[in-house]
C-alpha positions as CSV (number, residue, x, y, z in Angstrom):
1,M,8.0,-18.4,8.0
2,P,7.1,-20.6,10.6
3,M,3.1,-20.3,11.5
4,V,2.4,-22.2,14.6
5,P,1.8,-20.8,18.2
6,P,4.3,-21.5,21.2
7,D,1.9,-23.4,23.5
8,C,-1.0,-25.2,22.0
9,A,-2.3,-25.9,25.7
10,V,-5.6,-24.0,24.8
11,I,-5.5,-25.2,21.0
12,T,-5.9,-28.8,21.7
13,K,-5.9,-31.5,19.0
14,S,-9.0,-34.1,19.7
15,P,-8.1,-37.0,22.5
16,D,-7.3,-39.3,19.2
17,S,-4.4,-37.2,18.1
18,P,-0.8,-38.1,18.5
19,P,1.1,-36.3,21.2
20,V,3.1,-32.9,20.3
21,T,6.5,-33.8,19.1
22,G,9.6,-31.8,20.2
23,L,10.3,-30.3,16.5
24,E,6.4,-29.2,16.9
25,K,7.2,-27.4,20.6
26,V,10.4,-26.0,18.9
27,L,8.4,-24.5,16.1
28,R,5.7,-22.9,17.7
29,V,8.5,-21.1,19.8
30,L,9.9,-20.3,16.7
31,S,6.8,-18.5,15.4
32,V,6.3,-16.4,18.3
33,L,10.1,-16.0,18.2
34,T,9.9,-14.4,14.4
35,M,7.0,-12.8,15.1
36,L,8.5,-10.8,18.1
37,M,11.5,-10.1,16.1
38,T,9.0,-8.3,13.1
39,I,7.8,-6.2,15.9
40,P,10.8,-3.7,15.7
41,Q,10.2,-3.6,12.3
42,V,6.6,-2.2,12.2
43,I,7.8,0.3,15.1
44,T,10.3,1.6,13.1
45,I,8.0,2.5,10.1
46,W,4.8,3.7,12.2
47,F,6.7,5.6,15.1
48,G,9.8,6.3,13.2
49,R,8.0,7.1,9.9
50,D,11.0,5.4,8.3
51,A,9.9,3.1,5.4
52,G,13.5,3.3,3.8
53,G,14.8,0.2,2.7
54,V,11.9,-2.2,3.1
55,S,10.9,-3.7,0.3
56,L,6.8,-3.4,-0.4
57,V,7.2,-6.6,-2.6
58,S,8.5,-8.7,-0.1
59,W,6.0,-7.4,2.5
60,V,2.9,-8.0,0.2
61,S,4.1,-11.5,-0.7
62,Y,4.8,-12.2,3.0
63,L,1.0,-11.1,3.6
64,F,-0.2,-12.8,0.5
65,S,1.4,-16.2,1.9
66,A,-0.1,-15.8,4.9
67,C,-3.6,-15.1,4.0
68,L,-3.2,-18.5,2.0
69,W,-1.7,-20.3,5.2
70,F,-4.6,-18.9,7.0
71,V,-7.7,-20.2,4.3
72,Y,-5.5,-23.5,4.4
73,G,-5.8,-23.8,8.5
74,I,-9.3,-23.1,8.3
75,Q,-10.1,-25.6,5.6
76,K,-8.0,-28.3,7.3
77,H,-9.7,-27.1,10.8
78,D,-6.2,-26.7,12.2
79,K,-6.1,-24.0,14.7
80,T,-2.5,-24.5,15.3
81,I,-2.2,-22.8,11.8
82,Y,-4.9,-20.4,11.4
83,I,-4.3,-18.3,15.0
84,A,-1.0,-18.1,14.2
85,C,-1.8,-16.5,10.9
86,L,-3.6,-14.1,12.2
87,G,-0.9,-12.7,14.0
88,W,1.2,-12.5,10.8
89,I,-1.7,-11.3,8.8
90,L,-1.7,-8.4,11.2
91,L,2.3,-7.8,11.2
92,D,2.7,-7.8,7.5
93,A,-0.6,-5.8,7.0
94,A,1.2,-3.3,9.4
95,I,4.2,-3.0,7.6
96,V,2.6,-3.0,4.1
97,V,0.4,-0.2,4.7
98,G,3.2,1.7,6.7
99,V,5.4,1.4,3.7
100,I,2.5,2.7,1.6
101,V,2.0,6.0,4.1
102,H,5.5,6.6,5.1
103,R,7.2,6.3,1.4
């Protein structure tokens, strides 16, 4: 689960940091795309009230992982990690709560 935003123009490293690599740029784009691909699952659960086939154990695990990555990003002072994790925490929590409410 990639956890970096697509464009760090606002989230900059220190001037002494090496330039952003092509791989880092691709991973940032993929992070946003994977979050966007998760939105239909949230919509299905909350607006369609259909949590059938959604694994609560999997999504709780994803939420736990995102929380750990968030803490790691904070500890490393890496905005690229912890800001993206906020998005994942919100999406994962929406699915976890939705599954609990709509089962």
